[in-house]
Structure formats: C-alpha cells, structure tokens
C-alpha positions in Angstrom: 97.2 132.8 90.5 96.7 129.0 90.6 100.0 127.0 90.9 99.2 124.9 87.8 98.3 128.0 85.7 101.6 129.6 86.6 103.4 126.4 85.7 101.6 126.3 82.3 102.5 129.9 81.5 106.2 129.6 82.5 107.2 126.0 81.7 104.7 124.1 79.7 104.0 126.6 76.9 107.6 126.9 75.9 108.1 123.1 76.0 105.1 122.5 73.8 106.2 125.2 71.3 109.7 123.6 71.0 108.4 120.0 70.8 105.7 120.5 68.2 107.4 123.4 66.4 104.4 125.7 66.7 104.7 129.1 65.0 101.4 130.7 65.9 101.0 131.3 69.6 97.3 130.8 69.3 97.9 127.2 68.3 99.6 126.3 71.6 97.5 123.6 73.3 95.7 124.9 76.4 92.9 123.8 78.8 89.5 125.2 77.9 87.2 123.5 80.5 86.7 120.6 82.8 83.4 118.9 83.1 82.5 116.8 86.1 79.3 114.8 85.8 77.4 112.1 87.7 74.7 109.9 86.3 72.3 109.2 89.2 70.5 106.3 87.6 67.9 104.7 90.0 68.9 107.1 92.8 67.4 110.0 90.8 64.0 109.0 92.0 64.9 109.9 95.6 65.3 113.7 95.8 67.3 113.4 99.1 70.0 111.3 97.5 70.1 113.5 94.4 70.5 116.6 96.7 73.3 114.8 98.5 75.1 114.0 95.2 74.6 117.7 94.1 76.1 118.9 97.4 79.0 116.5 97.2 79.9 117.6 93.6 79.6 121.2 94.6 81.9 120.7 97.6 84.5 118.8 95.5 84.6 121.4 92.6 84.0 124.6 94.5 81.2 125.6 92.2 77.4 125.0 92.4 76.4 121.8 90.6 73.4 121.7 88.3 70.8 118.9 88.2 70.5 117.6 84.6 67.1 116.6 83.3 65.9 114.1 80.7 65.3 115.8 77.3 62.6 113.3 76.2 60.7 110.3 77.6 61.9 106.8 77.0 59.5 104.1 78.0 62.1 101.3 78.0 64.1 103.0 80.7 61.0 104.2 82.6 62.1 107.8 82.0 59.9 110.8 81.7 60.7 114.1 80.1 62.2 116.7 82.6 62.9 113.9 85.0 66.2 114.5 87.0 68.9 112.1 85.8 72.2 113.4 87.0 74.4 116.3 88.2 77.1 118.2 86.3 79.5 121.1 86.8 81.6 122.8 84.1 84.8 124.5 85.4 86.6 127.3 83.6 89.4 129.7 84.4 90.9 129.8 87.9 88.6 127.1 89.3 89.5 124.7 86.5 93.3 125.0 87.2 92.7 124.7 91.0 90.5 121.6 90.5 93.0 119.9 88.1 95.9 120.7 90.5 94.0 119.2 93.4 93.0 116.2 91.3 96.6 115.4 90.2 98.5 116.1 93.4 96.0 115.0 96.1 93.1 113.0 94.9 94.5 110.5 92.4 97.3 109.3 94.7 94.6 108.5 97.3 92.9 106.0 94.9 93.4 102.5 96.1 95.7 100.4 93.9 96.2 103.3 91.6 98.5 102.6 88.7 97.7 105.7 86.6 94.8 106.9 84.5 94.3 105.1 81.3 95.8 106.4 78.1 92.8 105.3 75.9 90.5 108.1 77.2 91.2 110.4 74.3 88.4 111.0 71.8 90.4 111.8 68.6 89.9 115.6 68.9 92.2 116.3 71.9 89.7 115.8 74.7 90.4 113.4 77.6 87.7 111.6 79.7 88.1 109.2 82.6 86.0 108.1 85.5 86.4 107.7 89.3 84.6 104.9 91.2 83.8 106.9 94.3 83.8 110.4 95.6 85.4 109.5 99.0 88.9 109.9 97.5 88.5 113.7 97.6 89.7 115.2 100.9 86.7 117.5 101.2 84.2 114.7 101.4 83.3 113.5 104.9 82.3 109.8 105.1 79.5 110.6 107.6 77.8 113.1 105.2 77.5 110.6 102.4 74.2 108.7 101.9 75.3 106.6 99.0 78.7 106.4 97.3 78.8 107.2 93.6 81.3 107.6 90.8 81.9 110.5 88.5 83.0 111.2 84.9 85.7 113.9 84.4 86.2 115.3 80.9 89.2 117.6 80.2 88.6 119.7 77.1 91.7 121.2 75.4 92.2 123.6 72.5 94.3 121.1 70.7 92.7 119.2 67.8 94.8 116.0 68.1 95.5 113.5 70.9 99.3 113.6 70.8 99.4 117.3 71.7 96.8 116.9 74.4 98.6 113.9 75.9 101.8 115.9 76.1 100.0 118.9 77.6 98.5 116.7 80.3 101.7 114.8 80.9 103.6 118.1 81.4 100.9 119.3 83.8 101.6 116.1 85.9 98.7 113.8 85.0 99.7 110.3 86.1 99.1 108.2 83.0 99.4 104.4 83.2 102.7 103.0 81.9 102.6 101.6 78.4 102.9 97.8 78.4 105.3 96.3 75.8 
C-alpha cells in the first residue's frame, strides 16, 4: 500500500472526524482523483514536441498520457477541430497516492525559491489547482531528453464540498501551503 494512503487511513481520517465532528463515515473528506494537464499552445503544431511532452508526462505520472484535441474550430486562435492542443492524465487509486506522495516529499522541495503552494487555488467546491513552471523538478526527467521545457497544471479533486475541509485534508497529508501574511 502507498505510504500516503496508509497515513490517510490511520492518522488523517480520525483527525478529520474529530475536528469537523463528522457523524457519517461516508462524509469524511478523501481524495478522488488527480489530474495533470499541459496545454501545448504553439508547440502542438510540431508532432515531435507534442510526443516529447506526452512521454514526459507519462514518465512523471507513471500512467500513459492522452493527447487532448480541440472540440471545435476557432478562427481567432487559428485552431481547427480535432487539432491536438495538449496532454492530460487522470490518476486514481494507488497511482494517485504515489504521485501525491512524490510531489509533496520530493518534487516541491526541488522547486527553486519555493515558499509553498498558494492557498488561493481552491474553487469553492473543495478542489485544489496549482501549476508548476517546468517539468525538470521531477527526478525522473532527464535534462538531455527534453526538447522544450513546459509547465503543467495539477488539480486535486476531493470528495469534500467545501474548501476548509479540503485545505485541512491536504495540510494533514503534508501539502506545503504558503504561510498566511498578516
């Protein structure tokens, strides 16, 4: 079992129950999925770069990445229907906990001048999103294999319906949030 999943079952669940006075065990906040996505932008026109982005995200997450395509044409953006526009991966279960554990304990501390992830990434429904500027902070990525550096968006979806419970869940899991300025 993943280290973070074990910690959730043994330590975090009881702490959340006592803090929020939860009676029904089905209402205890939990992770549902983690989505990692990259918008390729102009690089989407070059299939070699797009393939490199797909391979990099697959290597980082441990799951095959899917190329996303445009749903409709937009002339102002010079975009055609079914034109590749990015790459995404949705993680659930064991891979989700493994990825989050690696992100919290290994990757985020490697970010230059890191002061914590922002607290304003919650959407009002208990989901948290933030971005990373480059993929080179992940230990699996070799600098020589990269054609072009790119960032990524990471969305953590929880079963909670409010931001306070989700914030506490992620804090207990070890997510390094930025300090609140007073």
